[in-house]
N, C-alpha and C positions, 0 to 999 in steps of 0.2 A: 573909281566911284565918285559920283557927283551928288552932293546933298544940298537940297534947297531948304533954307531956314525960313521961319515964319516972318522974319523981317526982310525977306527978299534977297538976303545974301546967300551966296553959295560957297560950299567947301568942296575941295577935291582931295581925295586920299586914296592910297592903294587898297586899304581895307577899312571896313566899317564894323564896329562892335556895338551892338545894341544892348545897352544897360538901362533901358528906359521903361522898366517895370512890367507888370503883368499885362497891361494893355499895349504893349510895345508896338509903336508905329513902325519901327525898323523890321520887326518880325513880320508884321502884316504886309508891309510893302514888298518884302522879299518873298512872300508867298510860302512861308514856312508854316506848316500845320501845327495846331496847338490842341491836340486831343486831350480828353479827360472827363471829369465829372462836374456837373453843375452844382451850385451850392444847395445844400439841404437845410442850412440854418445860417443866419447872419447875426452879428453881434455889434453893439456900439461900445467903444472904449473911450473913456473920457476922464478928464480931471475937472472937478466942479466944486462949488461951494453950496452948502445946504443949511437951512435953518435948524433942522432936526438932525441929531446924530444917528446915523443908521447902524444897524447891527453888522459888525464886521465878520467876514467869513466867506468861504467858497460856496457855490451852489452846485447841487447834484447834476444839473443839466449843463453846467459850464458857467464860467464867469464868477463874479463875486464883488465884494466891496471892501476897501481897506484904506488906511491913511495914505495920503500922497507924500512925496519926499519933502515938500516945503513945510510940513507939519500943520498947515492951516486948511488945506484942501482935502478933498476926498477923491480917491481913484476908484474907478469902477469899470467892470465889464459886464454887460447885461445882454442876454439873448433877446432877440426880437421874435414876436409870435408869428409874424409873417416874414418870409425871406425877402429882403430888400437888396437892391443893387446900388452901387455908387458909393464913393468914399466919403461923401459929405452929408451926414445925417442932419436933420434939423433939431432944434430944441424941443419942438412938439413931439417928434418921434422918440427922443430920449425920455421925455416924460411918460409917454405911452408905454414904453418898454419897462420903465421902473414900476409904474402902477400895475401893469400886468403881472410882473414877477413878485413885487413886494407889497402890493396893495396901496402904495403911497409913493409920491415923488420926493418925500422927506424935505419939502420946502425948498426944492432946487431953485436957486436964484442967480447964479453966475456960472458960466462955463469958461474955463481957461482954454481948453481945447478938446476936440473930440473927433473921432474918425469911425469908420465902419470896416469890418472885415468879415469873411465868411469861411466856410469849409470847402469852397470850390478848389478842385485839384486838377491841375493840367501840367503837361510837359511838352516842350517843343519836340517835334518829330526828329529834327536835326539841329544840332548846335552850330553847324556850319553849312552855308550854301554859297559856294564860290568864294567871293571876297567879303561876304557878310557872315558875321559870327554873333552869337548871343551869349549873355552871361547874366547871372542873378535872376531876378524875378521875370525878366524877359524870356528866360529859358524854362522856368518852372515856378508854379504857384502852388501853395498848399496851406492847410491850417497852421496856426502858429504853435500848436502843441509841441512841447519839447524845446522851443526856442532855437530851432535849427536853421531858420531862413538866412540870417545874417552870416553865419559861419559857412553855409553852403555857397552863398553868392560870392563871398570873399575868396573861397578856395577855387571857385570857377575862375575868377579874375587872376589869381596868382598862377594857376595852372596854365592859363592862356597867355599871360603877359610876356613871360620870357621866351616862349615859343614864337609868338608873333614878332617880337623884337629881332630874333635871329633870322626869321624869314625876311622881314623888311630890310635887314642889314645884309642879306644875301650870304649869310654864313651857313644857313641850313636850307634844304629844299622845301618847297611849299607843302610837300606831303607831311611834314612835321605837324602841320595844323590839324591833320586828320586824327592825330592822337588825342586832341582836345575832346572831341566828341566821344571817342572810344573810351576814354578814361572817366569823363565827368558825367556822361549820360546815365550810366548804371548807378552812379552815386545819387544823382537826382531822383531816379526811379525808386531807389530804396527809401529816400526821405519821404516821398509821396506815399509809399506803402505804409511806413510806420505811423505817419500822421493820420492816415485813414483809419488805422487800427485804433489809435488813441481817441478819435472821434466816436467810433463805435463803443468803446469802453466808457465814454462819458455819458451815454444815453441813460436816462433815469429809470427805464422800465425794468421789470424783474429779471427778464432774460439777460439783459446786458449787465445788470448788477451782479448776476451769477458769474459772468465772464470776468468782471472787475475783481471779484473775490478770488477767483482762481489765479489771476495774474498777481494779486497781492501775495498769495501763498507762494507762487513761484519766485517772486522777488525777495523772499526771505532766504533764498539759497544764494550763496556767494557767487557761484559760477553764472547764475542767471543775472545777478546784478551787474557783474562785469560785462556780460554780453550786451545788455541793454544800455549801460552807461557808455560803452564803446561805440554803439550805434548812434546814440543821441548826440554825442560829442564829435563824431566823425573820426575818432582816434583809432577805429578798427579798419579804416579804409585800406584796401590793398589793391593797387593797380595790377593788372595781369601782365607782368613782365617776364613770365616764364617760371620754370621751376628752379629751385635753389635754396639759398639761405632764407630763413623766415623773415629777415629784414627786406628782402627784395620786393620792391613795389610798395613798401610801407613808409610811413613818416619816420624820419630819423629822430631818435631821442636826443634831447638837449643835454649831452654829456658834459661833464666838467673835465676838460682835457688839460694835460700839461704840455705846453708848447714852449720850447726853449726855457724850461724851468719856471714858466709862468702859467698860472691857472687861467684858462680861457673857456668860456661857454661856447659850445659848438655852434649854437644859432647865431652868435655874433659873426661867424665866418661867412654867413649867408647875406649879410647886410648889403653887400654891393651887387647882389643879384647875379653872381657868377656860380658856376658849378664848383664843387669842392671834391678833390680826390684826396681822401683822408688815409694816410698810411700809418698804421699802428704797429708795424713790424720792421725789424732791421734786415729782413730777408730781401735783398735786392733793392733796386732803385728804378725810377721811371723818369724819362725826359719829357716834361710837359710843355716844352717850348712851342710845339706845333699848335697847341690849344691854349696858350697862356693868356690870350685876350678873352677867353670864355671860361676857362677852368683854372683854378689855382691848386697846386699841390701843397698839402700840409702834412708834415711829419709830426706826429704827436704820440703821447703815451696816455693810456687809460687803464687803470689797474682794477677797478671795481667790476662787479657783475653787470651784464647788460640785461635790462628788463624792458619789455615792450608792453604797452597797454593791451589788456584783454588776454594775450597769449603768455605773458609772464617772461621768465628768464630764458635767454637764448645764448648759444655759444658765441663768444666774441669773434668777429671776423678779423682777418689780418689787414684788410684794406677795404674801403667803401667809396663808391662814386655817388655823390649826392647831387641831385638836380637843384636848380635855383629855387624850386618850390618846396624843398626840404624832403623830397621822396628819394628813396634809394634806387639807383638804376643798375648797380652792379656790386657784387661782393666777391672777394677772393684774394689771392696773392698778387702783389703789385707786378709780378713778372708774368702773370696769366696772359696768354696771347689773345684771349677774348676781350681784354680791356680796350684795345685799340678800336675794334669794330663797334663796341658799345659807346665809346667817346664819339665816333663818327655818327652813329645813329642819333644821339641826343644833342651833339654840339657841332655837327658839320664836319666836313673834310679837314684833314690836317693842312696847315700852311706854315710857312716859315717867316711870314711878315705879319706884324700886328696892324690891322686896319687903322687908318688915321682917325683921330677923334673928331676931325672937322666934318660937319654934316655934308652929305652928298649935294651936288650942285642943284638937284631938282627940289631940295627941301627948302621951301620959301616960307613966307608968313603962313600961319595956319588958316588964314582967310582965303588964300589962293590955292596952295598945294602943300600937302604934308607927305 
């Protein structure tokens, strides 16, 4: 891949990941389609100062006004009467939106910052096209309802990062990158679906208020709250890794393990971005040396009940293979013959030598080749 920068410099790399936002030049240049829905409403979000104190609270059509974190300014989100495009609204457009909604601009006199967003909803048809991949807003845009954008984009990056590293280091075949789209595209599609639903419920007409009231009633039920909370937080995500233990394909819980008589949080075992083969049983052993540069074997104890978000308590497995992104790739007994092919699938073929930590010869300055 050769990338030309705006300052006339060029970069060369084996792969290019577009994390350049909803208007992604990488996506457009790669010719990846971005289907979806155009905006039906736009909002201005701002932090400002006003001569008059506004009435704090939310609006039925969306948005609202409240105190800013600095204790001196006012934070606001206000809907525009006409759908507008572009991230940079003007002061006059903000005044117009305030007057149209509240009948006054409250003596607006200073703007700390402001931006515009809308309910436009789009998703890339493919998260990978050859050596080009997309993550974050370059792969999906949606309304901010539920605050899901940041977490979704970060999980895209974490899902892709360790896979791309293994392919670049030639420890895994390039086909591993296909699992990125297979796993993350359905997650993005579901986020788009639920944010669309929230936009519908925020409309102030009587039909949509009726829908809002029904949802409020449903959310008084514990199971409904768990379902919606799991969806909005992404804690209910399950990648399709086949049938088996309820943990398979799900995010590993952050257990408080006992390792060599010391208490250790499980997530701390993932800090070096390696896989973890967690053995919680004394039944047998496993020689991890063929994968030791990519996976570490941890013998531990955990006596408490296992509980997963949304689905609740599950039977404790004897051993678990955890990917670097924190998701479970395998469960079973450490002597299970299926463990070796699973290790090969996610961490490449077995080898008896650990690759040198010295970068390959072709890895030069990032301005020439990476």
